[in-house]
C-alpha positions as CSV (number, residue, x, y, z in Angstrom):
1,M,76.9,119.6,107.0
2,N,79.4,122.0,106.4
3,E,82.4,119.8,107.4
4,H,86.0,121.3,107.9
5,F,87.6,120.0,104.8
6,L,91.3,119.3,104.8
7,K,93.6,120.8,102.4
8,I,96.5,119.2,100.6
9,K,100.0,120.5,101.5
10,G,103.5,119.9,100.0
11,N,104.3,117.7,102.3
12,D,101.5,115.4,101.7
13,I,102.9,115.1,98.3
14,K,106.4,114.5,99.2
15,S,105.2,111.6,101.9
16,N,103.4,109.9,98.9
17,L,106.4,109.9,97.0
18,V,108.8,108.6,99.8
19,N,106.1,105.9,100.2
20,L,105.3,105.3,96.5
21,S,104.1,101.9,95.8
22,Q,104.0,101.9,91.9
23,I,105.4,103.8,88.8
24,V,103.9,103.3,85.5
25,F,105.9,104.0,82.5
26,E,104.4,104.9,79.2
27,V,107.2,103.1,77.2
28,T,105.6,103.7,74.1
29,D,102.5,105.4,72.3
30,V,102.6,102.9,69.5
31,C,100.2,100.3,69.3
32,N,100.0,97.3,66.4
33,L,96.2,97.3,67.0
34,R,93.4,100.1,66.1
35,C,90.6,98.8,68.6
36,K,87.4,100.9,67.9
37,Y,87.0,101.6,71.5
38,C,90.7,102.5,72.5
39,G,90.7,105.3,74.9
40,Y,93.5,106.9,72.7
41,G,91.4,106.3,69.6
42,E,88.8,108.4,67.7
43,L,86.1,108.3,70.3
44,Y,88.1,110.5,72.9
45,E,89.9,113.6,73.6
46,G,92.0,115.0,76.3
47,Y,95.0,113.3,75.6
48,D,98.2,114.3,73.9
49,P,98.7,113.5,70.1
50,R,99.6,110.0,69.6
51,G,102.6,108.4,67.2
52,R,105.6,110.3,68.9
53,G,107.4,106.9,69.7
54,N,109.1,106.1,72.7
55,L,109.9,107.1,76.2
56,S,113.7,107.7,76.5
57,L,116.0,105.6,78.7
58,K,117.1,108.8,80.2
59,K,114.0,110.2,81.4
60,A,113.2,106.5,83.1
61,C,116.3,106.5,84.8
62,N,116.1,110.1,85.8
63,I,112.9,109.4,87.5
64,L,114.0,106.4,89.2
65,D,117.3,108.4,90.3
66,Y,115.1,111.1,91.8
67,L,112.8,109.0,94.0
68,A,116.0,106.7,94.7
69,E,117.2,110.0,96.7
70,L,114.0,110.5,98.2
71,W,113.7,107.0,99.4
72,K,117.4,106.9,100.7
73,E,117.1,110.6,102.6
74,N,113.9,109.3,104.0
75,I,115.0,105.8,105.2
76,G,113.4,105.9,108.5
77,T,110.1,107.0,107.5
78,S,110.0,105.2,104.1
79,L,108.1,102.1,104.5
80,S,109.9,98.8,103.4
81,Q,107.3,97.7,100.9
82,P,107.5,96.3,97.3
83,I,107.5,98.9,94.5
84,R,105.8,97.9,91.2
85,L,107.1,98.8,87.9
86,S,104.1,98.6,85.3
87,F,104.7,99.3,81.6
88,Y,102.1,100.8,79.5
89,G,101.5,101.9,75.9
90,G,100.2,102.0,73.1
91,E,101.5,98.1,73.3
92,P,104.0,98.1,75.8
93,L,105.5,94.9,74.1
94,M,106.5,97.0,71.1
95,N,109.3,98.2,73.2
96,M,110.6,95.4,74.8
97,M,114.0,96.9,75.1
98,L,113.4,99.6,76.7
99,I,111.3,97.6,79.5
100,K,114.4,95.4,80.1
101,E,116.7,98.3,80.4
102,I,114.6,100.0,82.8
103,I,114.3,96.8,84.8
104,Q,118.1,96.3,84.5
105,Y,118.6,99.8,85.9
106,A,116.1,99.6,88.8
107,E,117.8,96.5,90.0
108,S,121.2,97.9,90.0
109,L,120.0,100.7,92.5
110,N,120.0,98.4,95.1
111,I,118.1,100.5,97.7
112,T,117.3,99.4,101.2
113,G,113.9,98.1,101.9
114,K,112.5,98.1,98.3
115,R,112.0,95.4,95.9
116,F,110.7,95.7,92.5
117,Y,108.2,93.7,90.9
118,Y,106.6,94.0,87.4
119,N,103.4,94.0,85.5
120,M,101.7,95.3,82.4
121,T,98.5,95.0,80.4
122,T,99.2,93.8,76.6
123,N,97.1,92.9,73.7
124,G,98.9,89.6,73.3
125,L,100.0,89.9,69.6
126,L,103.7,89.7,70.8
127,L,103.4,87.4,73.6
128,I,105.0,84.8,71.5
129,K,108.6,86.6,71.2
130,H,108.8,87.9,74.8
131,M,107.0,85.1,76.8
132,D,110.5,83.6,78.2
133,Y,111.6,87.2,79.7
134,L,107.9,87.8,81.2
135,A,107.8,84.3,82.7
136,E,111.4,84.7,84.0
137,K,110.6,88.0,85.7
138,E,107.4,87.1,86.9
139,F,105.6,89.9,85.3
140,E,101.8,90.2,86.6
141,L,100.4,90.0,83.2
142,L,96.8,91.0,82.1
143,I,95.7,90.0,78.9
144,S,93.3,92.0,76.9
145,L,90.7,89.4,75.5
146,D,87.0,90.2,74.7
147,G,85.7,86.6,74.2
148,N,85.2,84.4,71.4
149,E,86.2,85.8,67.9
150,K,82.9,87.5,67.2
151,D,83.2,89.1,70.8
152,H,86.9,90.4,69.9
153,S,85.7,92.0,66.5
154,Y,86.4,95.6,67.7
155,R,90.0,94.6,68.5
156,V,91.4,94.9,64.9
157,D,95.0,95.5,63.3
158,H,95.9,98.4,61.0
159,R,94.4,96.7,58.1
160,G,91.1,96.2,60.0
161,R,91.8,92.2,60.6
162,N,90.5,90.8,63.9
163,S,93.6,89.9,66.1
164,H,91.4,87.1,67.8
165,K,93.1,83.8,66.2
166,Q,96.8,85.1,66.9
167,V,96.3,86.4,70.6
168,V,94.5,83.1,71.2
169,E,97.3,80.9,69.8
170,N,100.0,83.0,71.8
171,I,98.1,82.4,75.1
172,R,97.6,78.7,74.3
173,L,101.6,78.6,73.8
174,L,102.4,80.6,77.1
175,K,100.0,78.2,79.1
176,Q,101.4,75.2,77.5
177,K,105.1,76.5,78.1
178,F,104.8,77.8,81.3
179,P,102.0,76.2,83.3
180,D,102.8,77.5,86.9
181,Y,103.5,81.1,85.6
182,F,100.2,81.0,83.9
183,K,98.4,79.7,86.8
184,K,99.8,82.4,89.1
185,H,100.4,85.3,87.2
186,V,98.3,85.8,84.3
187,D,94.8,87.4,84.0
188,F,92.3,88.6,81.6
189,N,90.6,91.9,81.0
190,T,87.4,92.1,78.6
191,V,85.7,95.2,77.3
192,L,82.1,95.2,77.2
193,H,80.5,96.4,74.3
194,N,77.6,95.9,71.8
195,M,79.5,93.1,69.9
196,N,79.6,90.6,73.1
197,S,78.2,90.0,76.2
198,V,79.1,89.5,79.8
199,E,78.2,85.7,79.6
200,S,79.9,85.1,76.3
201,A,83.1,86.6,77.6
202,H,83.1,85.0,80.7
203,N,82.1,81.4,79.2
204,Y,84.6,81.7,76.8
205,I,87.7,82.5,78.8
206,K,86.7,80.0,81.7
207,N,86.2,77.2,79.5
208,N,89.4,77.8,77.2
209,F,92.0,79.0,79.7
210,G,90.3,78.1,83.2
211,K,90.5,81.6,84.3
212,E,87.8,84.3,85.4
213,T,87.9,87.5,83.4
214,K,87.3,91.2,84.8
215,I,84.8,92.8,82.9
216,A,84.9,96.6,82.2
217,S,82.2,98.6,80.4
218,L,83.3,101.5,77.9
219,N,85.1,104.6,79.4
220,N,82.2,107.1,79.4
221,S,84.5,110.2,80.5
222,G,86.3,112.1,77.9
223,I,84.1,111.4,74.7
224,R,84.4,113.7,71.8
225,K,81.2,115.7,71.3
226,D,80.9,114.3,67.7
227,K,81.4,110.8,68.4
228,V,78.6,110.5,71.3
229,N,76.1,108.6,69.0
230,E,78.8,106.4,67.8
231,F,79.8,105.5,71.8
232,I,75.9,105.2,72.7
233,N,75.6,102.6,70.1
234,M,78.7,100.9,71.1
235,F,78.0,101.0,74.6
236,Q,76.5,98.2,76.7
237,N,75.5,98.1,80.3
238,K,77.0,95.4,82.5
239,D,73.6,94.9,84.5
240,S,71.5,94.9,81.5
241,S,74.0,92.3,79.7
242,I,73.8,89.7,82.7
243,D,69.8,90.4,82.8
244,K,69.9,89.1,79.0
245,S,71.8,85.8,79.9
246,G,70.2,82.6,79.6
247,N,70.9,81.6,83.5
248,R,71.3,84.9,85.1
249,E,71.5,83.5,88.9
250,K,74.1,81.0,87.7
251,L,75.9,83.5,86.0
252,E,76.2,86.2,88.9
253,A,77.2,83.5,91.3
254,E,80.1,82.6,89.0
255,L,80.8,86.4,88.7
256,F,80.4,86.9,92.5
257,L,82.3,90.4,92.8
258,E,82.2,90.8,89.0
259,A,78.5,91.0,89.2
260,P,77.3,94.8,89.8
261,R,74.9,93.6,92.4
262,T,77.1,92.1,94.5
263,R,79.8,94.8,94.4
264,Q,77.2,97.1,95.3
265,L,76.2,95.1,98.3
266,T,79.9,94.4,99.0
267,N,80.4,98.6,99.1
268,Y,77.5,99.0,101.2
269,F,78.8,96.5,104.1
270,Y,81.9,98.0,103.6
271,M,80.9,101.8,104.0
272,F,77.8,101.3,106.5
273,S,78.1,98.2,108.6
274,G,80.2,99.8,110.9
275,N,82.4,96.6,111.1
276,M,84.6,97.2,108.5
277,F,88.2,98.5,109.4
278,D,91.0,99.4,106.8
279,N,93.8,98.9,109.1
280,Y,94.7,98.5,113.1
281,S,94.5,102.1,113.5
282,S,90.9,102.6,112.6
283,L,89.9,100.2,115.6
284,F,91.1,103.0,118.0
285,C,89.8,106.1,116.5
286,D,86.5,107.6,115.3
287,V,87.1,107.8,111.7
288,N,84.5,110.1,111.5
289,K,86.0,113.0,113.4
290,I,89.3,112.9,111.3
291,E,89.6,115.8,108.9
292,I,89.2,114.8,105.2
293,A,89.7,116.2,101.7
294,P,86.6,116.8,99.6
295,T,85.6,114.1,97.1
296,G,87.3,110.8,96.7
297,T,90.3,112.2,94.4
298,C,93.6,110.5,95.4
299,T,96.3,112.9,96.9
300,P,98.8,112.9,93.9
301,F,100.9,109.9,94.0
302,Y,99.2,108.1,96.9
303,K,98.7,105.2,94.7
304,K,101.0,105.7,91.6
305,M,103.0,107.8,89.4
306,F,102.5,107.9,85.5
307,I,105.0,109.0,83.3
308,T,104.1,109.8,79.5
309,V,106.1,109.3,76.5
310,T,106.9,112.8,76.3
311,G,107.7,113.2,80.1
312,K,104.9,114.5,81.6
313,I,104.2,113.2,85.2
314,L,100.7,112.5,86.3
315,Q,99.2,110.9,89.2
316,C,97.4,108.1,87.1
317,E,97.3,107.0,83.6
318,K,93.6,107.3,83.5
319,I,93.3,111.0,83.6
320,N,93.6,113.6,80.8
321,H,97.3,114.8,80.1
322,E,96.3,118.3,80.7
323,F,96.5,117.8,84.5
324,A,100.2,117.1,84.6
325,M,101.7,117.5,88.2
326,G,105.6,117.7,86.8
327,R,107.8,116.9,84.0
328,V,111.1,114.7,83.5
329,S,113.3,115.6,80.6
330,D,116.6,113.6,79.5
331,D,118.4,116.3,81.9
332,K,116.2,116.7,84.8
333,V,113.1,116.1,87.0
334,E,110.7,119.2,87.8
335,M,108.2,118.8,90.6
336,D,107.4,121.5,93.0
337,F,105.5,119.9,95.9
338,D,103.7,123.1,97.0
339,H,102.7,123.8,93.4
340,I,101.4,120.4,92.9
341,A,99.3,120.6,96.0
342,E,97.9,124.0,95.2
343,I,97.0,122.7,91.9
344,A,95.1,119.6,93.3
345,N,93.5,121.8,95.9
346,D,92.1,123.9,93.2
347,Y,90.6,121.3,91.3
348,I,89.2,119.4,94.2
349,F,87.3,122.3,95.9
350,R,85.6,123.4,92.9
351,F,83.0,120.7,94.1
352,I,82.9,121.9,97.8
353,R,79.0,123.0,97.4
354,Q,78.1,119.5,96.6
355,C,80.0,117.8,98.8
356,N,78.8,119.5,102.1
357,T,75.6,118.1,101.2
358,C,76.3,114.7,99.9
359,V,75.7,111.5,101.9
360,Y,78.9,109.9,100.7
361,I,80.8,112.8,101.8
362,R,83.2,110.4,103.8
363,R,83.0,107.7,101.4
364,C,83.3,109.4,97.9
365,S,85.1,107.7,95.1
366,Q,84.8,109.9,92.6
367,C,87.9,111.3,91.0
368,V,87.3,115.0,90.0
369,F,89.6,114.5,87.1
370,Q,87.1,111.8,85.7
371,I,84.6,114.7,85.5
372,D,84.7,115.9,81.9
373,E,82.9,119.6,83.1
374,I,85.8,120.1,85.7
375,N,86.9,123.2,83.9
376,S,83.4,124.9,83.6
377,S,82.3,127.7,85.7
378,D,79.9,125.4,87.8
379,P,81.0,121.9,87.4
380,K,78.7,118.7,88.7
381,C,79.8,115.7,90.5
382,Y,78.7,112.7,88.9
383,S,78.8,110.7,92.0
384,Y,76.5,113.5,94.3
385,T,74.0,111.4,96.2
386,S,71.2,113.0,98.0
387,D,69.3,111.4,101.0
388,K,66.5,110.4,98.9
389,S,68.9,108.6,96.5
390,F,70.8,107.1,99.3
391,Q,67.6,105.9,100.9
392,N,66.5,104.1,97.7
393,S,70.0,102.3,97.5
394,I,69.6,101.1,101.0
395,N,66.3,99.8,100.0
396,E,67.5,97.9,96.8
397,N,70.5,96.6,99.1
398,L,68.3,95.2,101.2
399,D,66.1,93.8,98.7
400,F,68.9,92.1,96.9
401,L,70.1,90.6,100.4
402,G,66.8,89.4,101.4
403,K,66.5,87.6,98.2
404,N,70.3,86.0,98.4
405,P,70.8,85.7,102.1
406,G,73.9,83.6,101.6
407,L,75.7,86.5,100.2
408,Y,76.3,88.1,103.5
409,K,78.2,85.3,105.2
410,K,80.3,84.8,101.7
411,I,80.9,88.8,101.4
412,M,81.8,88.8,105.2
413,K,84.1,85.6,105.0
414,D,85.5,85.7,101.6
415,V,86.1,89.4,100.6
416,Q,86.4,91.5,103.7
417,I,88.1,89.6,106.2
418,R,90.4,88.2,103.6
419,N,91.3,91.6,102.3
């Protein structure tokens, strides 16, 4: 194929920050649970040592001041858009005082064209203490719940006790006390493993709280070499779990986009039907002639900025801390746009040989920072797709669509047009 790939420039980094839509603060690296599969637990590597405590208010304010100056200087080019402040941990509710202070400071900035909204993921143990404030500020809340008590048995406290009972009591109180808030702003996240199933988790949360849950398999990136067998024993594939259910067709219909086959079909329509457009501008140009960067890695800060407890600045909370793009201290923010672009290009272009022969060259979703072998002499992309593999995928999608003809209309109407 030999595409001419576009390199990221320093001005691209600046533009992303000017139009930044989400800032994620790691307010603490302390947690009141010790989940067996935690991304910062014993199964994984690639993160800084935990237990260092809390993010300082000064670091958080310095980042907000730094961005506020950029927004004010570029008010003509900065989009008038909401800014999401997200709070991360550890368990973020263990540092609620800092969260309140950050929100108070952000709202005092009064920046033209910017309005702040708030969200977090929580294990739910401290909801009883802080639900009034969360409801007042209309936090988008994602509660981690793996299903019933048995399903939830990997989510234990530091004494090894299952956290299910207390979490469920807190959720029920939240729903009872703030029913409208619960309906509009509270969602659930379930981690799939060998102690639960898609069916049991889905049914439990739907029957008890009237909600769908987002179901995610264990992260297969960054696993410690000496923990691979333990990970394999704990891992459960989403497709396999659905196949084992008592009524697979009913479960897939209820899950809809949470069902892997439907999600795969939706992505196929989006990428190859020729009828899907990201924005109005796409209607008037041939996107296949637009220069692109290789891989599906986000340009730094295109989607978000992540600030660690120690002040490292990363483009996402899902990537290893070694890939920091800057640093904030109690005194200043250190970011060099040209140097950030240079770092990003260096890592992205390591996969150029595969990109040139990959069918998904213009539709890639693989983040290179999620590839464990990124620093090897000859790194391999997990998502590389040959012509033969692509044809097999087409056949699978068409076969699935033939067995479920109603899905085409539902996907086009309820997913593609609405989004």
